[in-house]
LUMVO-296653 format. One record per residue: x negated, y, z negated of N, C-alpha, C, CB in turn; residue in one letter. Coordinates in steps of 0.02 Angstrom, whole numbers, plus 50000, padded with zeros to 5 digits. Glycine has a CB too. Example, Ala and Ser with C-alpha at 12.3 -4.5 7.8 and 13.67 -1.06 7.14 Angstrom:
% LUMVO-296653
493404971649610493854977549610493404983549610494354977649548a
493584988849646493164994749643493555000249606492964997049714s
***
This chain:
% LUMVO-296653
499584994150000500005000050000499555006250000500485000049939x
499745011150041499355017350044499445021349980499575021550105x
498965025749968499015030149910499395036449930498305031949883x
500035036849909500455042449927500595046949867501115040049957x
500155046749817500265050549756500345057949769499705049349707x
499975060549817499995067649831500635069849867499395069749871x
501025065049891501635066749928502245064749887501635063249997x
502545069649854503095068449807503685064849839503325075049778x
503895067049898504495064049929504375056849952504725068249989x
503765055449975503605048549995503625044049933502895048250029x
503315046249879503305042349817504005041549788502845045749765x
504375047049786505045046949756505515042349795505325054049754x
505495042549861505935038249901505735030949897505945040549974x
505095029549891504865022649882505125019949815504095022249886x
505035023749762505275021649696506025020749696505065026749643x
506385025249730507105024749734507315018349770507405030949771x
506965016749824507115010549861507035004449816506655009849922x
506515004449775506404998749730506964998349677505724999549694x
507195004049652507755004049605508395001549638507855011249576x
508495003549701509085001349738509074993849750509125005049806x
508494991149765508444983849775508674980249712507704981849793x
508444982449655508654979449591509404980149581508264982649533x
509674986049594510394987249585510794982849633510564994749598x
510574982249695510924978049744510904970649726510634979149814x
510364968449695510334961549671510864960549617509624959849643x
510954965549574511474965249523512174965049555511414971349476x
512274969149607512914969049642513054962149673512924974549698x
512534959249701512624952649732512784947249681512004950649771x
512494947849621512664943149567513414943749550512234944549504x
513684949649559514394950849545514824949849608514504957949517x
514514947249661514854945549723515134951749759515414940749710x
514784957349753514974963549786514534964349849514894969749738x
514584959449893514124958949950514174964650000514244952449985x
514764966750018514854971850070514544978450048515594972850086x
514714980649988514444986949963513684986249954514774988949896x
513464980749928512754979549918512364980249984512624972649888x
512614977150037512274977450102512254984550130512614972750152x
512814988050126512854994950152512374999450114513574997650147x
512394998850047511975002950004511235001550016512165001849930x
511064995250020510364993250030510094996150096510304985650031x
510504995850149510284998350214510185005950213510794996550268x
510675009550189510625016850190510085019450143511295020150173x
510055016650083509585019050032508855017750051509735015749966x
508705011850077508015010450095507815014050160507915002850104x
508315015950199508185019650261507935026750246508815019950303x
508115029450188507885036250170507125036250169508175038350099x
506835031850130506105031450125505765029550190505915026550072x
506085025150228505795023150293505745029150340506225017550325x
506255033350341506235039250384505755044550359506945042150390x
505725045350293505235050050264504525047850281505335050650187x
504415041450275503755038550290503585039550364503725031050271x
504085038350407503995039150479503835046450496504615036850517x
504145051050460504035058250472503315060250458504505062350428x
502975056550416502275058150400501825057450460502025053650343x
502045053650510501655052750571502015055750632501525045250584x
502405060950620502795064150673502325066950727503235069750645x
502575066950788502185069350845502195076950851502435066250909x
502685080150819502745087450823503145089850763503085089650889x
503175096350754503565099250701504305097550710503475106950698x
504545097850772505245096250787505385088850771505395097650861x
504925084550786504995077350771505015076250695504425073350803x
504585079850659504565079450586505245081550557503995083950558x
505495087250579506135089750555506695084850571506295096750586x
506695082150631507205077250652507205071150605507095074950725x
506625068450592506575062550549506795064050477505855059750549x
506625070050453506835072050386507595073050384506475078550365x
507885075550439508615076250442508955069450442508825080150505x
508665064550476508935057750475508895055050404508535053050524x
508345056250370508275054050300508815057350257507565055850272x
508945063750269509465067350231510165064450244509455074850249x
510295062550305510945059350322511005052650286511015058450398x
510465048850285510475042450250510575043450175509825038550263x
510285048750148510375050250076511095052050062509905056150055x
511405055750108512105057550100512555051350101512325062450155x
512405046750147512785040450151512675036350087512575036350213x
512065036250063511905032550001512295035349943511155032949987x
512335042049940512735045149886513455042849890512695052849891x
513725042349950514415039949960514515032949930514605039950035x
514065028349947514135021449923514065021249846513595016849955x
513625025349819513535025549746514145028549712512905029549728x
514455033549742515075036449714515625031149714515295042749754x
515665027249767516145021649769516015016849711516105017849837x
515385015049701515215010549646515395013649579514455008849648x
515275020049573515415023649511516165023349493515185030949517x
516595023849542517315024249530517685017549536517605029049577x
517355012549565517685006049573517655002149507517345002049630x
518194998549492518184994449431517694988649437518884991849415x
517394986749382516954980949377516294981649416517314974849402x
516074987749424515414988849455514934991349402515464994049514x
514284989449409513794991649359513694999249361513124988049370x
513445001949307513325009049302512785011249352513115010949230x
512915016649387512435019049437512295026549429512685017649507x
512435029249370512335036449358511615038549372512515038249286x
511135034649349510435036249359510255036549433509985031049323x
510525031749472510395031649544510725037549579510655025049574x
511315039549556511645045449585511235051749571512345046249556x
510985052349510510555058049494509935058149539510345057849419x
509645052349547509035051749587509155053549660508755044649582x
509695051049689509825052549760509995059949769510405048249788x
510305062949719510445070149723509795074249720510905072349666x
509325072149679508665075449678508315074749745508225072449622x
508345068749774508035067449839508355071949892508105059949859x
509025072549891509375076749940509145084049934510135076249930x
509055086449874508825093449863508115094349890508845095249788x
507685089549877506995090049902506985089949978506565084249874x
507375085350008507405084950081507665091450111507845079050103x
508185094250081508465100650106507935106150104509095102650065x
507555106250050507015111250042506475110250095506705110949971x
506275104050106505765102450156506005104550226505595094850155x
506615102750242506905104450308506935111950317507605101350316x
507185115450265507235122750268506565126150276507585125350206x
506075123750238505405126650240505065125150308504975123950183x
505185119250334504865117350397505135121350456504975109850410x
505765123250453506065127250506505775134250509506825127550497x
505635136950449505415143950443504745145050470505425146150373x
***
């Protein structure tokens, strides 16, 4: 694994993906397969797109990849809100807080990159 300590968003999205994997394993134990699969795909895609943006071919390409990551974060928030309000789902408050922090950081990066 590369050393991404100096890049906050890369580190944060990687850690978030690992937390999501654990949460989705818990969902699968409770036979919540559909939500688990949707959440796993969107949540891990955030970090994948952020990581891909690190090797962007241009500023426009970087911004595009970060916007894709932001869209995936928004979708992830949706699945987590569903989990939060659905009966018999494990607590996901911490994950919701984390994805909201990630969304704020991505918005700041996108805004700063445009300027």
